[in-house]
Backbone bond lengths (Angstrom), bond angles and torsions (degrees), N, CA, C in turn:
res aa  C-N    CA-C-N  psi(-1)  N-CA   C-N-CA  omega(-1)  CA-C   N-CA-C  phi
1 M - - - 1.449 - - 1.518 110.49 -
2 I 1.296 116.36 157.03 1.458 122.94 -176.93 1.515 112.62 -64.35
3 R 1.323 118.47 -37.59 1.461 120.74 -171.23 1.519 113.51 -58.82
4 E 1.318 118.19 -23.17 1.460 120.43 178.60 1.526 111.97 -70.31
5 L 1.332 117.29 -21.86 1.452 120.51 -173.18 1.522 114.06 -105.59
6 T 1.324 118.51 -8.69 1.459 120.14 -175.39 1.519 110.34 -132.77
7 V 1.300 115.13 -178.54 1.459 121.45 177.87 1.522 111.42 -96.40
8 L 1.323 117.91 17.51 1.459 121.63 178.97 1.517 110.33 -67.12
9 D 1.322 116.00 144.76 1.455 118.00 172.41 1.531 108.79 -75.51
10 D 1.310 116.37 172.42 1.461 122.06 -173.12 1.526 112.61 -59.85
11 I 1.320 117.35 -42.12 1.470 120.36 -177.90 1.524 110.65 -67.41
12 S 1.323 117.64 -47.16 1.465 120.05 178.60 1.523 111.21 -60.95
13 A 1.325 116.91 -39.41 1.463 120.55 178.60 1.525 110.94 -63.20
14 K 1.322 117.19 -41.49 1.463 120.21 179.03 1.525 111.33 -67.03
15 V 1.327 117.02 -39.77 1.464 120.80 176.82 1.524 109.74 -61.50
16 L 1.316 116.65 -46.77 1.453 120.94 179.79 1.522 111.05 -62.68
17 D 1.321 117.50 -43.35 1.469 120.76 177.30 1.524 111.29 -56.50
18 E 1.319 117.02 -43.59 1.469 120.75 179.93 1.520 111.32 -62.66
19 Y 1.319 117.05 -44.73 1.461 119.38 -179.37 1.520 112.32 -71.33
20 L 1.319 118.30 -28.32 1.458 119.76 174.30 1.527 110.87 -69.14
21 R 1.312 117.30 -32.68 1.467 120.54 176.67 1.521 110.82 -70.13
22 D 1.348 116.85 -41.41 1.459 120.95 -177.82 1.522 108.79 -159.78
23 S 1.312 116.66 100.96 1.466 120.65 -176.24 1.528 112.93 -76.93
24 R 1.324 116.84 -2.97 1.462 119.92 177.91 1.532 112.19 -86.56
25 Q 1.314 116.87 -4.07 1.461 120.18 178.84 1.529 110.38 -65.06
26 S 1.307 115.65 144.83 1.455 119.49 175.59 1.524 109.21 -76.38
27 I 1.310 114.98 161.30 1.465 120.50 176.07 1.526 109.05 -58.77
28 R 1.302 117.04 -39.47 1.462 121.64 -179.59 1.539 111.39 -62.90
29 E 1.347 116.91 -42.42 1.466 120.19 178.35 1.533 111.01 -62.78
30 V 1.322 116.77 -44.83 1.464 120.88 -179.49 1.522 109.78 -64.81
31 A 1.309 117.30 -41.84 1.469 120.92 179.05 1.527 110.54 -58.82
32 R 1.337 116.31 -42.83 1.463 120.02 179.64 1.528 110.85 -63.62
33 K 1.322 117.12 -43.65 1.469 121.21 -178.42 1.525 112.22 -67.89
34 V 1.320 116.38 -36.26 1.465 120.92 -177.57 1.527 111.40 -84.23
35 G 1.342 116.05 -24.66 1.457 119.99 179.59 1.508 113.93 86.91
36 V 1.331 116.10 33.05 1.466 121.52 177.99 1.527 108.20 -132.37
37 S 1.322 117.00 176.81 1.459 120.86 -179.99 1.528 110.88 -78.47
38 S 1.338 115.33 160.17 1.467 120.81 176.28 1.525 110.73 -61.22
39 G 1.338 117.00 -36.61 1.455 121.05 178.11 1.524 112.38 -61.95
40 T 1.338 115.48 -38.90 1.468 119.70 177.95 1.525 110.30 -63.53
41 V 1.338 117.17 -45.78 1.468 120.69 179.28 1.528 109.72 -61.09
42 A 1.332 116.97 -46.19 1.469 120.69 -179.20 1.526 111.26 -60.56
43 S 1.328 116.82 -43.32 1.467 118.89 -178.80 1.526 111.29 -69.28
44 R 1.336 117.41 -37.30 1.474 119.71 177.77 1.520 110.77 -65.45
45 L 1.324 117.12 -41.33 1.462 120.04 176.80 1.529 110.77 -60.34
46 K 1.315 116.38 -45.87 1.464 120.89 -179.84 1.528 110.91 -60.42
47 E 1.338 116.95 -43.71 1.466 120.78 178.46 1.526 111.19 -61.10
48 M 1.350 116.08 -45.05 1.469 119.47 -178.69 1.527 111.18 -66.66
49 E 1.326 117.31 -34.14 1.462 120.45 175.77 1.525 110.50 -67.14
50 E 1.325 117.33 -45.74 1.467 121.40 -179.34 1.519 111.99 -64.52
51 E 1.341 117.33 -34.83 1.464 121.20 179.42 1.523 112.55 -80.91
52 G 1.345 117.12 -6.13 1.453 120.80 179.48 1.516 114.14 81.11
53 I 1.337 117.69 8.70 1.461 120.03 175.51 1.523 108.72 -67.45
54 I 1.329 115.89 -45.68 1.463 121.17 171.32 1.517 105.94 -98.88
55 R 1.323 116.31 111.17 1.463 120.77 -176.78 1.517 112.09 -88.51
56 R 1.338 116.86 -34.36 1.458 121.26 178.26 1.517 108.72 -169.40
57 Y 1.305 115.03 170.28 1.456 121.47 177.65 1.520 107.50 -112.84
58 S 1.330 116.19 136.12 1.462 119.04 -179.86 1.526 109.88 -154.11
59 A 1.319 114.94 169.98 1.460 121.48 177.39 1.527 108.99 -94.72
60 I 1.312 116.59 152.12 1.461 121.74 173.18 1.525 106.26 -96.25
61 L 1.320 116.03 119.62 1.454 121.73 -172.88 1.520 112.74 -98.31
62 D 1.316 115.48 151.46 1.456 121.98 168.05 1.524 105.48 -96.53
63 Y 1.315 116.87 97.33 1.458 121.83 -173.27 1.528 112.39 -62.61
64 E 1.314 117.83 -35.78 1.463 119.92 179.77 1.524 111.32 -62.79
65 K 1.319 117.21 -39.00 1.469 120.21 178.01 1.521 111.78 -67.88
66 L 1.317 116.91 -19.53 1.461 121.45 176.97 1.530 112.26 -92.57
67 G 1.335 116.34 4.51 1.461 120.19 176.80 1.508 115.62 96.46
68 F 1.319 117.59 3.85 1.463 120.42 177.52 1.526 108.00 -90.15
69 E 1.316 115.36 88.21 1.459 121.91 -174.57 1.533 113.25 -75.11
70 L 1.308 116.70 -22.23 1.463 120.12 -174.52 1.523 111.70 -114.63
71 T 1.321 115.03 132.67 1.459 121.93 167.98 1.518 105.95 -115.82
72 A 1.321 116.38 129.46 1.461 121.03 179.08 1.522 109.28 -125.09
73 I 1.308 114.40 144.81 1.459 121.70 174.16 1.523 105.94 -116.18
74 T 1.313 116.09 119.06 1.456 120.93 -174.18 1.521 110.07 -116.34
75 E 1.325 114.76 126.41 1.460 121.48 172.61 1.526 107.20 -90.54
76 I 1.313 116.22 136.77 1.464 119.91 179.62 1.524 109.11 -128.04
77 T 1.323 115.09 133.04 1.461 121.48 175.28 1.523 107.57 -104.08
78 V 1.334 114.92 131.04 1.461 122.15 -172.63 1.525 108.94 -121.07
79 S 1.328 116.88 145.19 1.465 121.35 178.56 1.522 111.28 -97.84
80 D 1.301 114.40 164.44 1.470 123.32 170.72 1.523 114.39 58.85
81 G 1.325 117.69 26.03 1.459 120.38 176.91 1.518 114.44 64.45
82 K 1.305 117.79 26.06 1.469 122.26 -175.45 1.533 112.20 -96.10
83 M 1.336 117.51 31.89 1.468 121.07 -177.25 1.525 112.29 -58.15
84 L 1.316 117.23 -46.56 1.467 119.61 -176.51 1.522 111.76 -66.09
85 E 1.324 117.20 -42.11 1.460 120.30 179.82 1.524 110.94 -63.20
86 V 1.325 116.84 -45.86 1.462 120.81 179.22 1.527 109.96 -65.84
87 G 1.313 116.25 -44.08 1.463 120.16 179.48 1.517 112.33 -60.06
88 E 1.327 117.18 -41.04 1.471 120.72 178.80 1.527 110.68 -65.51
89 A 1.327 117.81 -36.88 1.470 120.87 178.47 1.529 110.35 -67.32
90 I 1.320 116.38 -42.58 1.471 119.99 179.79 1.522 110.57 -67.79
91 A 1.319 117.49 -35.71 1.468 121.44 179.84 1.524 111.75 -60.69
92 K 1.311 118.23 -22.48 1.462 121.59 179.05 1.529 112.34 -78.11
93 L 1.331 117.98 -14.36 1.463 120.87 179.22 1.528 109.15 -77.42
94 S 1.302 116.52 132.25 1.466 120.90 -173.14 1.526 113.18 -62.73
95 Q 1.307 118.21 -28.38 1.464 120.14 -178.57 1.531 113.45 -74.40
96 A 1.310 117.03 -18.94 1.467 121.10 -178.78 1.524 109.10 -79.93
97 T 1.339 115.96 114.28 1.463 120.33 178.95 1.522 111.88 -99.81
98 G 1.313 117.26 -14.28 1.457 122.12 176.77 1.516 109.68 -151.81
99 V 1.326 116.81 132.40 1.464 121.76 178.45 1.517 107.02 -132.50
100 Y 1.334 115.94 121.07 1.459 121.04 -173.53 1.527 110.05 -129.97
101 N 1.320 116.65 134.44 1.462 122.85 169.82 1.522 105.57 -87.43
102 I 1.335 117.49 121.74 1.465 121.44 -169.87 1.523 112.12 -123.57
103 T 1.330 113.91 168.65 1.458 120.49 171.81 1.524 108.36 -95.24
104 G 1.322 116.38 167.34 1.462 120.38 177.44 1.512 111.70 108.94
105 D 1.331 115.89 -157.81 1.462 121.48 -175.97 1.529 113.23 -70.07
106 S 1.326 117.12 -28.09 1.466 121.82 178.88 1.522 109.41 -104.73
107 D 1.323 115.35 164.99 1.463 120.58 -178.51 1.524 112.84 -102.62
108 L 1.336 116.34 -32.73 1.457 121.58 -178.21 1.514 109.94 -129.76
109 M 1.313 115.88 148.84 1.464 122.11 173.01 1.520 105.97 -126.19
110 I 1.328 115.56 125.65 1.455 121.61 -177.34 1.522 108.20 -117.40
111 V 1.333 116.34 131.54 1.456 121.28 170.36 1.516 105.71 -105.58
112 G 1.330 115.88 127.74 1.458 119.86 -177.88 1.513 111.61 -133.36
113 K 1.330 115.37 153.13 1.469 123.36 178.67 1.523 107.85 -117.16
114 F 1.350 115.90 133.37 1.460 120.72 -174.02 1.521 110.51 -139.21
115 R 1.339 115.19 144.44 1.463 120.28 177.79 1.527 111.83 -80.03
116 T 1.324 116.35 -36.09 1.470 120.54 -174.50 1.527 110.37 -138.52
117 R 1.325 115.03 166.28 1.466 120.06 174.99 1.520 110.46 -63.76
118 K 1.346 116.66 -36.75 1.464 120.08 178.86 1.529 110.71 -61.77
119 E 1.330 116.69 -41.50 1.467 119.71 178.62 1.530 110.61 -62.11
120 L 1.327 117.12 -41.83 1.464 121.45 176.36 1.529 110.48 -63.60
121 S 1.318 116.75 -43.81 1.462 121.02 179.04 1.523 111.25 -61.19
122 D 1.329 116.74 -44.48 1.465 120.77 178.75 1.528 111.16 -62.53
123 F 1.338 116.69 -40.78 1.464 121.76 178.23 1.529 109.86 -60.58
124 T 1.318 116.20 -46.68 1.467 121.13 -179.07 1.526 110.55 -62.79
125 K 1.313 116.35 -45.59 1.469 120.32 179.58 1.527 110.70 -62.72
126 K 1.314 116.93 -39.66 1.468 120.47 179.27 1.532 110.77 -64.28
127 T 1.354 117.20 -44.58 1.466 118.93 -179.22 1.525 111.03 -63.27
128 L 1.321 116.62 -32.91 1.467 119.78 179.28 1.527 112.81 -69.22
129 T 1.339 117.60 -17.58 1.470 120.24 178.28 1.527 112.26 -85.21
130 F 1.331 117.71 -12.48 1.459 120.15 -178.57 1.533 109.68 -67.86
131 P 1.328 116.70 138.61 1.463 119.22 176.85 1.531 110.61 -56.25
132 H 1.320 115.91 140.11 1.461 125.25 175.50 1.533 114.07 79.04
133 V 1.328 119.27 -1.41 1.466 120.00 174.93 1.522 107.25 -82.30
134 L 1.333 115.55 118.76 1.460 120.34 -179.13 1.527 111.95 -89.24
135 R 1.342 115.98 -44.57 1.471 118.98 -178.85 1.521 109.84 -161.73
136 T 1.319 113.46 161.76 1.461 120.55 175.85 1.518 108.21 -127.58
137 K 1.305 114.89 156.22 1.466 122.00 174.29 1.526 105.69 -140.09
138 T 1.332 115.61 114.50 1.457 120.36 -172.16 1.522 111.13 -107.04
139 H 1.323 114.90 134.89 1.460 123.02 177.03 1.523 107.72 -115.33
140 L 1.329 117.49 131.01 1.462 121.07 175.75 1.519 108.99 -93.24
141 V 1.320 116.05 134.58 1.461 121.64 177.24 1.523 108.04 -81.02
142 L 1.327 117.04 126.72 1.466 121.03 178.40 1.519 111.77 -86.83
143 N 1.325 116.56 -43.71 1.463 121.95 179.42 1.526 108.89 -140.60
144 T 1.307 116.65 134.82 1.459 121.17 175.61 1.519 107.90 -93.65
145 L 1.315 116.77 111.94 1.455 121.77 -178.47 1.523 111.87 -89.09
146 K 1.322 116.55 -31.04 1.465 121.33 175.22 1.512 107.72 -157.04
147 E 1.323 114.83 135.92 1.451 120.48 175.02 1.528 105.60 -151.38
148 D 1.318 115.95 90.74 1.447 121.28 -175.68 1.511 108.54 -151.02
149 F 1.324 115.87 106.74 1.454 120.25 -179.25 1.509 112.06 -96.08
150 G 1.335 117.07 10.23 1.452 120.34 -174.74 1.513 115.18 -87.48
151 V 1.305 117.71 -58.68 1.463 120.78 -170.39 1.511 110.66 -103.85
152 I 1.334 115.71 129.85 1.456 121.78 173.71 1.523 106.29 -106.86
153 P 1.339 116.68 119.33 1.483 118.52 -177.29 1.519 113.30 -67.30
């Protein structure tokens, strides 16, 4: 449950857990499940939105069903300490679904979704043209065993 990882009180944690399970639930449904009033759920949601705990609402997609047959994880090495600048530029590319500044031999880790090998190749070539990008190392995902950024047990 979320409450183990944050400073949320028990009610806010339960509200958040419910919306992570199914964000299409009405405030009234969540209130019934949590055992509080609809007003309490609405105010907790508003507080979490204002504090940036809830940044936005979105759907979890099955990328393969949408034609994105390839998932690639690309390590990028950057010069001159420009990791954030390069990462922000890559984050603007539509194929990049995750951009992380990491420790280790590489500076950035990019998760990307691609329809074709050519699209992946073009993405890689484009990232190599960005200033301060020294090299990339791309890994192709063979099987996705879990991909769920919604619920934290």
